[in-house]
C-alpha positions in Angstrom: 0.6 -101.4 10.9 -0.7 -103.3 8.3 -0.8 -100.2 6.1 2.7 -99.2 6.9 4.3 -102.4 6.0 2.7 -102.9 2.8 3.7 -99.2 1.6 7.6 -100.5 2.4 6.5 -103.4 0.2 5.4 -101.3 -2.2 8.6 -98.6 -1.9 11.0 -101.3 -1.9 9.6 -103.4 -5.0 9.1 -100.1 -7.4 13.2 -99.2 -6.7 14.3 -102.7 -7.6 11.9 -102.2 -11.0 13.5 -99.1 -12.1 15.3 -99.4 -15.2 18.8 -99.0 -15.0 20.2 -96.3 -17.7 21.8 -97.4 -21.1 24.1 -94.2 -20.8 25.2 -92.7 -18.1 23.7 -92.9 -14.9 27.1 -92.8 -12.5 28.7 -95.6 -14.7 32.3 -95.5 -15.2 33.7 -97.9 -17.8 36.5 -100.7 -16.6 39.1 -99.5 -19.5 39.1 -97.2 -22.3 38.5 -98.0 -26.1 40.4 -100.1 -27.8 42.7 -98.7 -30.4 40.8 -98.6 -33.8 41.1 -101.7 -36.0 39.1 -100.5 -39.2 38.6 -97.1 -39.4 35.0 -95.5 -40.0 36.0 -92.1 -42.6 36.6 -89.2 -40.6 33.5 -86.9 -41.0 33.9 -83.8 -43.5 34.6 -80.4 -42.3 31.2 -78.6 -41.3 29.4 -82.3 -42.0 27.1 -82.8 -38.2 28.2 -86.6 -37.0 25.2 -88.2 -35.4 26.3 -90.3 -32.2 23.0 -91.7 -31.1 23.0 -95.2 -32.6 19.5 -95.8 -30.5 16.5 -93.9 -29.1 17.7 -91.9 -25.6 21.3 -92.1 -26.2 22.8 -88.7 -26.2 23.8 -87.4 -29.8 27.4 -87.1 -28.3 30.6 -89.3 -28.2 29.2 -91.9 -25.0 29.7 -95.4 -23.7 27.0 -97.6 -23.2 26.6 -99.4 -20.0 25.7 -102.8 -21.4 29.1 -103.9 -23.0 31.2 -100.5 -22.2 31.5 -100.0 -26.1 32.9 -96.6 -26.9 30.0 -95.3 -29.0 32.3 -92.9 -31.4 35.7 -93.4 -31.1 35.8 -95.2 -34.7 37.9 -93.1 -36.9 40.9 -94.1 -36.3 44.6 -92.3 -35.9 44.3 -90.9 -39.3 41.5 -88.3 -38.3 42.6 -84.9 -38.8 40.4 -83.7 -36.2 42.5 -84.8 -33.7 46.1 -84.3 -34.7 48.2 -82.3 -32.8 52.1 -80.9 -34.7 53.7 -81.0 -31.2 51.8 -84.0 -28.9 52.4 -83.6 -25.6 54.2 -80.0 -25.3 52.5 -79.5 -21.5 54.1 -83.5 -20.5 52.2 -86.3 -19.5 49.5 -86.7 -17.3 50.7 -88.5 -14.5 47.1 -88.7 -11.8 46.0 -92.0 -12.6 43.2 -93.2 -15.3 40.2 -95.1 -15.1 37.8 -95.8 -12.7 40.3 -95.9 -9.8 40.3 -92.4 -10.7 37.3 -90.3 -10.5 38.3 -86.5 -10.4 35.9 -83.7 -9.7 35.6 -80.4 -12.0 36.5 -77.2 -10.0 36.2 -75.1 -12.7 36.5 -73.1 -15.7 34.6 -74.6 -19.3 35.9 -76.4 -22.4 38.6 -74.4 -23.6 40.4 -74.7 -19.8 38.9 -76.8 -17.3 41.0 -77.9 -13.9 40.8 -80.3 -11.2 43.3 -81.0 -8.7 45.6 -78.3 -9.9 45.7 -79.9 -13.4 44.6 -78.1 -16.1 42.8 -79.4 -19.9 41.6 -78.1 -22.6 38.6 -79.9 -24.7 40.0 -80.1 -28.3 38.2 -77.8 -30.9 36.4 -80.4 -33.0 34.4 -81.4 -29.4 33.5 -78.6 -27.5 30.1 -78.7 -29.5 29.7 -81.9 -27.2 30.2 -81.0 -24.5 27.6 -78.2 -23.4 25.7 -79.7 -20.9 28.4 -80.8 -18.4 29.1 -79.0 -14.9 31.9 -77.4 -15.0 32.1 -77.0 -11.5 30.2 -79.9 -10.1 30.5 -83.1 -12.4 33.2 -86.0 -11.7 35.1 -87.5 -14.9 37.7 -90.0 -15.5 40.4 -89.7 -17.6 41.2 -92.6 -19.9 44.6 -92.3 -22.1 43.6 -92.1 -25.9 45.1 -95.1 -27.9 44.4 -93.7 -31.6 45.1 -89.9 -31.0 48.8 -89.1 -30.2 48.5 -86.6 -27.3 44.6 -86.5 -26.6 43.6 -88.0 -23.9 39.6 -89.3 -23.3 37.9 -87.3 -20.5 34.3 -89.7 -19.7 31.7 -87.6 -17.7 29.8 -90.7 -15.4 26.7 -88.5 -15.0 26.3 -88.5 -18.8 27.8 -91.1 -20.1 29.8 -89.0 -22.5 33.2 -88.2 -23.4 35.0 -85.8 -25.5 39.0 -85.2 -26.6 41.2 -83.8 -24.3 44.8 -82.0 -24.2 46.5 -82.1 -20.9 47.8 -78.6 -20.5 50.2 -79.1 -17.0 49.8 -77.9 -13.6 49.9 -73.8 -14.7 
């Protein structure tokens, strides 16, 4: 009996002692990023951008659990990679934004994915940044992008990473 109690105590202590991840791990930010006030220069075409601001952080745009800082959302509205000649060509997404609207991916890939009858596409500049997303099982949360007209941000709570996406409508 004493061994059973001791084993339970050890398991309970080790469960509480596990360190929470700094990125991802199911964390969902309470809001999207703020508009950029002092834009960083957009990377030159073909240049490699590094997003891993700390050891153990992904080399993709991500949200730090502590402080909900959106790492990589810093180039502002003049970044040519996130420009559309015809913003919202397929209409505005009206399904809901932020942590109270968690969606489950149902298929596709970066060029066209869907959930709940709504279709999306990852912007070409971000396709390489979502290579580890699971397009048939991951959850995502959609946020409005305050800087890039016509785009939204799709955030993956499992990984803590996000990409710019365009809403394609319901067909």
